[in-house]
C-alpha positions as CSV (number, residue, x, y, z in Angstrom):
1,M,-12.7,34.8,-14.4
2,T,-12.6,31.4,-12.9
3,R,-15.6,29.9,-11.2
4,S,-14.0,30.2,-7.7
5,N,-13.4,33.9,-8.2
6,H,-16.9,34.3,-9.5
7,D,-18.3,32.7,-6.4
8,K,-16.0,34.8,-4.3
9,W,-17.3,38.0,-5.8
10,L,-20.9,36.8,-5.5
11,G,-20.2,36.2,-1.8
12,Y,-18.9,39.8,-1.4
13,A,-21.8,41.2,-3.3
14,G,-24.3,39.3,-1.1
15,R,-22.6,40.6,2.1
16,L,-22.7,44.1,0.8
17,L,-26.3,43.8,-0.1
18,V,-27.2,42.5,3.4
19,A,-25.1,45.4,5.0
20,L,-27.0,48.0,2.9
21,I,-30.4,46.5,3.8
22,L,-29.4,46.5,7.5
23,M,-28.3,50.1,7.2
24,F,-31.6,51.1,5.6
25,V,-33.6,49.3,8.3
26,L,-31.6,50.9,11.1
27,L,-31.6,54.4,9.6
28,P,-34.8,55.5,11.4
29,T,-33.4,54.2,14.7
30,V,-30.3,56.3,14.2
31,V,-32.3,59.4,13.4
32,V,-34.4,58.9,16.5
33,F,-31.3,58.3,18.6
34,I,-29.7,61.5,17.4
35,S,-32.9,63.6,17.7
36,S,-33.4,62.5,21.3
37,F,-30.4,64.6,22.4
38,S,-31.8,67.8,20.8
39,S,-31.9,71.0,22.9
40,T,-34.9,72.5,21.0
41,S,-38.5,72.1,22.1
42,V,-39.5,70.8,18.7
43,L,-38.3,67.6,17.2
44,F,-35.6,68.6,14.8
45,F,-33.0,66.7,12.7
46,P,-30.1,67.3,12.8
47,P,-30.3,68.9,16.3
48,K,-29.2,72.5,16.6
49,G,-27.9,71.8,20.1
50,W,-27.5,69.0,22.6
51,S,-29.3,68.3,25.8
52,L,-30.4,65.4,28.1
53,R,-33.5,67.1,29.4
54,W,-35.9,65.0,27.3
55,F,-34.6,61.8,28.9
56,E,-35.4,63.3,32.3
57,R,-38.9,64.3,31.1
58,A,-39.5,60.8,29.6
59,L,-38.6,59.2,33.0
60,N,-40.6,61.6,35.1
61,Y,-43.7,62.1,33.0
62,S,-46.6,60.7,35.1
63,D,-48.5,59.1,32.2
64,F,-45.4,57.2,31.0
65,K,-44.7,55.9,34.6
66,N,-48.3,54.9,35.1
67,G,-48.4,53.3,31.6
68,F,-45.2,51.4,32.4
69,Y,-46.6,50.0,35.7
70,A,-49.9,49.1,34.0
71,G,-48.1,47.4,31.2
72,L,-46.1,45.3,33.7
73,I,-49.3,44.2,35.4
74,V,-51.0,43.3,32.2
75,T,-47.9,41.6,30.7
76,A,-47.3,39.5,33.8
77,W,-50.9,38.2,34.1
78,A,-51.4,37.8,30.3
79,S,-48.2,35.9,29.6
80,T,-48.6,33.7,32.6
81,L,-52.2,32.9,31.9
82,A,-51.4,32.3,28.2
83,V,-48.7,29.8,29.1
84,V,-51.0,27.9,31.6
85,I,-53.9,27.8,29.1
86,G,-51.6,27.2,26.1
87,T,-49.9,24.2,27.8
88,T,-53.2,22.5,28.6
89,L,-54.5,23.1,25.0
90,A,-51.3,22.2,23.3
91,I,-51.1,18.8,25.1
92,A,-54.7,18.1,24.5
93,I,-54.5,19.0,20.8
94,N,-51.2,17.3,20.2
95,R,-51.8,14.1,22.1
96,Y,-55.5,13.3,21.8
97,E,-58.1,13.0,19.1
98,F,-61.5,14.4,19.7
99,R,-64.4,16.0,17.9
100,F,-64.0,19.5,16.4
101,K,-60.3,19.4,17.1
102,S,-59.4,21.2,13.8
103,L,-62.1,23.8,14.4
104,I,-60.9,24.5,17.9
105,E,-57.3,24.8,16.8
106,G,-58.3,27.1,13.9
107,V,-60.2,29.4,16.3
108,L,-57.2,29.5,18.7
109,M,-54.9,30.4,15.9
110,S,-57.2,33.0,14.3
111,P,-55.6,36.1,16.0
112,L,-52.6,35.4,13.7
113,F,-54.5,36.6,10.7
114,I,-57.4,38.7,12.2
115,P,-56.4,42.4,12.5
116,H,-55.8,43.3,16.1
117,F,-58.0,46.4,15.8
118,T,-60.9,44.1,14.9
119,I,-60.4,42.1,18.1
120,G,-60.1,45.2,20.2
121,L,-63.1,46.9,18.6
122,G,-65.1,43.7,19.0
123,L,-64.3,43.4,22.7
124,L,-65.2,47.0,23.2
125,M,-68.6,46.5,21.6
126,L,-69.2,43.3,23.6
127,V,-68.4,44.9,27.0
128,A,-70.6,47.9,26.0
129,Q,-73.5,45.6,25.2
130,L,-73.1,43.6,28.4
131,D,-72.5,46.8,30.5
132,L,-69.2,45.5,31.9
133,S,-66.4,47.7,33.2
134,R,-63.2,48.3,31.2
135,G,-60.8,47.3,33.9
136,Y,-57.6,45.3,34.0
137,A,-59.5,42.0,33.5
138,L,-60.7,43.1,30.0
139,V,-57.2,44.2,29.0
140,I,-55.6,41.0,30.3
141,F,-58.2,38.9,28.5
142,C,-57.6,40.7,25.3
143,H,-53.8,40.2,25.5
144,V,-54.2,36.5,26.3
145,V,-56.3,36.1,23.2
146,L,-53.7,37.9,21.1
147,V,-50.5,36.1,22.4
148,L,-52.0,32.6,22.8
149,P,-51.3,31.5,19.2
150,F,-47.6,32.3,19.6
151,V,-47.4,30.4,22.9
152,L,-49.1,27.4,21.2
153,R,-46.7,27.4,18.4
154,S,-43.7,27.4,20.8
155,L,-45.2,24.6,22.8
156,Y,-46.0,22.5,19.6
157,V,-42.3,22.6,18.8
158,S,-41.4,21.4,22.3
159,L,-44.0,18.6,22.1
160,H,-42.7,17.6,18.7
161,N,-39.2,17.3,20.0
162,L,-40.2,15.5,23.1
163,E,-39.5,11.8,23.2
164,Q,-42.9,10.3,23.6
165,R,-41.5,6.8,24.6
166,I,-40.6,8.3,28.0
167,E,-44.2,9.1,28.6
168,L,-45.2,5.6,27.4
169,A,-42.7,4.1,29.7
170,A,-44.0,6.0,32.7
171,A,-47.6,5.0,31.8
172,S,-46.5,1.3,31.5
173,L,-45.1,1.5,35.0
174,G,-48.5,2.5,36.4
175,A,-48.5,6.3,36.3
176,S,-51.8,7.9,35.7
177,P,-52.2,10.2,32.7
178,L,-52.2,13.3,35.0
179,R,-49.1,12.1,36.8
180,V,-47.4,11.5,33.4
181,V,-48.2,15.1,32.3
182,W,-47.0,16.7,35.5
183,T,-43.9,14.6,36.2
184,I,-42.7,13.9,32.6
185,T,-44.3,16.0,29.9
186,V,-44.3,19.5,31.6
187,P,-40.7,19.3,32.9
188,L,-39.5,18.2,29.5
189,M,-41.4,21.2,28.0
190,L,-39.7,23.8,30.1
191,P,-37.7,25.3,27.3
192,G,-40.8,25.7,25.2
193,L,-42.7,27.0,28.2
194,F,-40.1,29.7,28.8
195,G,-39.9,30.5,25.1
196,G,-43.7,30.8,24.9
197,W,-43.7,33.0,28.0
198,L,-41.0,35.2,26.6
199,F,-42.8,35.7,23.3
200,A,-46.0,36.4,25.1
201,A,-44.4,39.0,27.4
202,I,-42.7,40.8,24.6
203,L,-45.8,40.9,22.4
204,S,-48.1,41.8,25.3
205,F,-46.0,44.7,26.6
206,N,-45.7,46.1,23.1
207,E,-49.3,45.6,22.0
208,F,-50.9,48.8,20.9
209,T,-53.7,48.4,18.3
210,A,-56.1,46.3,20.4
211,S,-55.1,48.0,23.7
212,L,-56.2,51.4,22.3
213,F,-59.8,50.2,22.3
214,V,-60.0,48.3,25.6
215,T,-57.9,50.5,27.9
216,T,-59.0,53.5,29.9
217,Q,-57.0,56.3,31.4
218,A,-56.5,54.2,34.5
219,T,-55.4,51.0,32.6
220,Q,-53.6,52.4,29.6
221,T,-50.3,50.7,28.8
222,L,-47.1,52.4,27.8
223,P,-47.7,52.2,24.0
224,V,-51.1,53.8,24.4
225,A,-49.6,56.5,26.7
226,M,-47.0,57.2,24.0
227,Y,-49.7,57.5,21.4
228,N,-51.7,59.9,23.5
229,Y,-48.6,62.0,24.1
230,V,-47.6,62.4,20.5
231,R,-51.2,63.6,19.8
232,E,-50.6,66.6,22.1
233,F,-46.8,67.3,22.0
234,A,-44.2,67.4,19.3
235,D,-41.0,67.6,21.4
236,P,-38.2,65.0,21.5
237,T,-39.5,63.3,24.6
238,L,-40.9,60.3,22.6
239,A,-37.5,60.0,20.8
240,A,-35.8,59.9,24.2
241,L,-38.3,57.3,25.5
242,S,-37.8,55.2,22.4
243,V,-34.0,55.2,22.9
244,I,-34.6,54.0,26.5
245,Y,-37.0,51.4,25.2
246,I,-34.6,50.0,22.6
247,A,-31.6,50.0,25.0
248,T,-33.5,48.3,27.8
249,T,-35.0,45.6,25.4
250,A,-31.6,45.0,23.8
251,S,-29.9,44.7,27.2
252,L,-32.5,42.2,28.6
253,L,-32.3,40.0,25.4
254,T,-28.5,40.1,25.6
255,L,-28.6,39.0,29.3
256,A,-31.2,36.3,28.6
257,N,-29.1,35.0,25.7
258,R,-25.9,35.1,27.8
259,F,-27.3,33.2,30.8
260,L,-30.1,31.2,29.3
261,G,-29.2,30.6,25.7
262,L,-32.2,31.8,23.7
263,G,-31.2,29.7,20.7
264,R,-31.8,26.5,22.8
265,V,-34.8,27.9,24.7
266,L,-36.6,28.8,21.5
267,N,-35.6,25.6,19.8
268,V,-33.6,27.2,17.0
269,E,-30.3,25.8,18.2
270,S,-29.5,22.2,19.1
271,P,-28.1,21.7,22.6
272,R,-24.4,21.0,22.9
C-alpha cells in the first residue's frame, strides 16, 4: 500500500471515529426526543404509543412558566451587570499596573475552578448569618460571580486584538483617558462585549448547582423547577420540555450565527 493510500485510509478511519463519537454523544438526546412523544404516564423507551400531551403539559405547568420568567429576569440582569463590571475590570487589568493586580485577577477567575455548589452554599450561609432575604438580588449576585470569569476572558481577547496605537493617537490629540475609553476602546470591543454577554446569558439561564441553594419558591429558575419536578413525577413531561429547550437554543444560535456571525463575534474566525 502506497503512502498516499495509507493516508487516505487513515483519513477515512478518523472521520468514522468522529462520527461514532458524535453518535454516542447524541444518543441520550435521541432517546429523550423519542420518549417525549410517549402516550404512557410513565417515562418509557421505546414508547408503547404516541402523544403530544406532554408538550402541552410542559408549556402549561405553572412552575415551569414561573421558572422561565424568573430565569429571564435573572439572566438579563446578571449578564448585563457582568458585562458592565467585566469591561471596567478587563480594561483596568489589561491596561494598567497596580498593586495586588495578580491577586485580584486570581480572585475574579476563581469561580472557574471552585465548585458552584460551594459558592451557592457559601452565599446561603452568609445571608443566613446576616439575616438577609433570599430575593432576586441574591440570585443575580450569585450568577454575576459565576459568569464574570467567562466575560473577562472574552474581553481579554478583544483587548488583545485591539490596535492600541489608535488609543495612543487619540490621547496624543488631547483626549482624556475616560474619553479614549468611551469613544475608542469600548466601540472597538463591541464584538467581545456581545460575545461575553452571550456567554453570560447562556451560562446564567442554565445555571443549576448554585441556584439550588440561593433560590426560593418565588425566585426559582427553570433548571431548579425542572429538578423539583423530577423529584415528584416520573412522566415524560421533562423529556418534552428538554426537546423544547434544545430546539429553542439551537434555533437561537442558528439565527445569531446567520445574522451576526458568531465566529467573528467570539473571535474564533477572522473577519473577511
